[in-house]
C-alpha positions in Angstrom: -84.2 19.5 -2.8 -83.9 21.8 -5.5 -81.8 24.4 -3.5 -79.3 21.8 -3.1 -78.3 21.8 -6.8 -77.4 24.0 -9.8 -77.6 27.7 -10.2 -79.9 27.7 -7.0 -77.4 26.5 -4.5 -76.7 29.2 -2.3 -79.5 31.2 -3.5 -81.7 32.9 -0.3 -85.6 30.8 -0.1 -87.2 33.8 0.3 -85.2 35.8 -2.5 -86.6 32.8 -4.8 -89.9 33.1 -3.6 -90.3 36.6 -4.1 -88.8 36.2 -7.9 -90.9 33.7 -8.7 -94.5 35.6 -7.3 -93.2 38.0 -9.4 -92.9 35.5 -12.5 -96.7 34.6 -11.8 -97.9 37.7 -11.8 -96.2 39.1 -15.0 -97.6 35.7 -16.4 -101.1 36.4 -15.5 -101.0 33.1 -13.0 -101.7 35.8 -10.0 -103.4 38.8 -10.5 -101.2 42.0 -10.8 -102.6 43.3 -6.9 -101.4 40.3 -5.4 -99.2 41.6 -2.2 -95.5 41.0 -2.3 -94.1 39.4 0.5 -92.6 42.3 1.9 -95.8 44.2 1.7 -97.5 41.4 3.4 -94.5 41.4 6.5 -95.2 44.9 6.8 -99.1 44.7 7.1 -98.4 41.9 9.5 -95.7 43.7 11.7 -98.5 43.6 14.6 -99.1 40.1 14.3 -95.8 38.3 13.5 -97.4 35.0 15.2 -100.5 34.8 12.5 -101.2 31.5 11.6 -103.7 30.1 9.2 -106.5 30.3 11.4 -106.4 33.8 11.8 -108.6 36.2 10.4 -105.2 37.1 8.2 -106.4 38.3 4.6 -104.6 36.8 1.7 -102.2 38.6 -0.1 -102.9 36.5 -3.6 -105.6 37.4 -6.1 -105.6 34.5 -8.7 -107.3 35.8 -12.0 -110.8 36.4 -11.8 -113.5 34.3 -13.4 -111.3 31.5 -13.6 -112.2 28.0 -14.1 -110.1 24.8 -12.6 -109.9 23.9 -16.6 -109.1 27.4 -17.8 -106.4 28.1 -14.9 -104.9 24.7 -15.5 -104.2 25.8 -19.2 -103.0 28.9 -18.2 -100.0 26.5 -15.7 -99.2 24.5 -18.7 -98.1 27.0 -20.8 -96.3 28.9 -18.2 -92.7 28.8 -19.4 -91.1 29.4 -16.1 -91.9 26.7 -15.3 -89.1 24.4 -15.3 -86.8 26.6 -12.9 -89.5 27.4 -10.6 -90.0 26.2 -6.6 -93.5 27.3 -6.0 -94.8 26.3 -8.9 -94.5 22.3 -8.5 -97.0 22.6 -5.9 -99.5 23.3 -8.0 -100.8 20.5 -8.0 -104.6 20.6 -8.6 -104.1 22.5 -12.2 -101.1 20.2 -13.0 -103.0 17.3 -12.5 -106.4 18.2 -14.4 -105.4 16.9 -17.7 -104.1 13.6 -16.4 -107.3 13.3 -13.9 -109.6 14.1 -17.1 -107.1 11.5 -19.4 -107.0 8.7 -17.2 -109.1 8.9 -14.1 -112.4 7.8 -15.3 -111.1 4.2 -16.5 -109.0 3.9 -13.5 -105.7 3.9 -15.8 -104.0 6.7 -13.1 -102.7 6.3 -9.6 -101.9 9.6 -7.5 -100.2 8.8 -4.1 -98.7 11.1 -1.6 -94.8 11.2 -1.2 -94.8 10.9 2.3 -96.4 7.3 2.0 -93.6 6.3 0.7 -91.7 7.2 3.7 -93.9 6.5 6.3 -95.2 3.2 4.8 -93.1 2.0 2.2 -93.9 -1.6 1.7 -97.6 -1.0 1.9 -97.3 1.9 -0.9 -95.1 -0.1 -3.5 -97.6 -3.1 -2.7 -100.5 -0.3 -3.9 -98.8 0.6 -6.8 -97.5 -3.3 -7.8 -101.2 -4.1 -7.2 -102.2 -1.2 -9.4 -100.2 -2.1 -11.9 -100.9 -6.0 -12.0 -98.0 -7.3 -10.4 -98.0 -10.3 -8.1 -94.9 -10.5 -7.0 -94.1 -8.2 -3.7 -91.6 -9.4 -2.5 -89.1 -6.1 -3.7 -86.3 -5.0 -1.1 -87.0 -2.3 1.2 -83.4 -1.3 -0.1 -85.0 -0.7 -3.5 -88.1 1.3 -2.2 -86.2 3.7 0.0 -82.3 3.5 -1.0 -80.1 3.1 1.5 -78.4 6.8 0.6 -81.8 8.6 1.1 -82.4 7.0 4.9 -79.3 7.8 5.5 -78.5 11.2 4.3 -80.5 14.1 6.2 -81.0 16.4 3.5 -82.7 13.7 1.7 -85.3 13.4 4.1 -88.5 14.9 4.3 -87.8 17.0 7.4 -89.2 20.2 8.3 -87.5 23.1 6.7 -87.1 26.3 9.3 -88.9 29.0 7.3 -89.7 32.5 8.8 -93.3 32.1 10.1 -94.3 35.2 7.7 -93.0 33.4 5.0 -94.3 29.8 6.0 -97.9 31.9 6.4 -97.3 33.3 2.9 -96.9 30.1 1.1 -99.4 28.5 3.0 -102.0 31.6 1.6 -100.4 30.9 -1.8 -101.4 27.5 -1.9 -104.6 27.1 0.3 -107.1 27.7 -2.6 -104.6 25.7 -4.9 -105.1 22.4 -2.2 -108.9 22.7 -2.3 -109.5 22.6 -5.7 -107.0 19.4 -5.6 -109.4 18.2 -2.7 -112.2 18.8 -5.1 -110.5 17.2 -7.9 -108.8 13.8 -6.4 -112.2 13.4 -3.8 -112.5 13.4 0.1 -109.2 11.4 1.0 -107.2 14.7 -0.2 -109.4 17.0 2.2 -107.4 18.7 4.6 -104.1 17.3 3.3 -102.3 20.3 3.4 -104.0 23.3 5.7 
């Protein structure tokens, strides 16, 4: 979605990934011993079809001795977040201040965007119930507008990525997603591999 707008419209996704990983390293979100995408690809040359189930060493090194709270502070102070594509997937550190502030007294609801597409009425009714709204007779066109349903570029379709790039990104987000499950509970365990 972000690539179809603005300055990044004609940019190559792998180039944007490389640039943002460099920014993460420069800012301290990743340790400088993190492998670049090119180095990671070179290390996989003998196992081009590697998956997360294989014994592939992660190319990413996160800052040592950092708790989720301190990583969340670092993420919140990161100045490259406005244009970052990868940054948006750092859900656990991005959500922790909200969870700490509002979840204890049940004032926070976190949903999966995919549920809005797979079960729109149920998801909207859940939101309305959480907000204390009794009237759940909302037209489905307001839930998922026709322009999204009809435009294949806006649907949550699988984007064909180079398998090495997909593996690289999966390895980046794997430890963050484990933290997300720890933060939000068992319902979020294994949501993303």
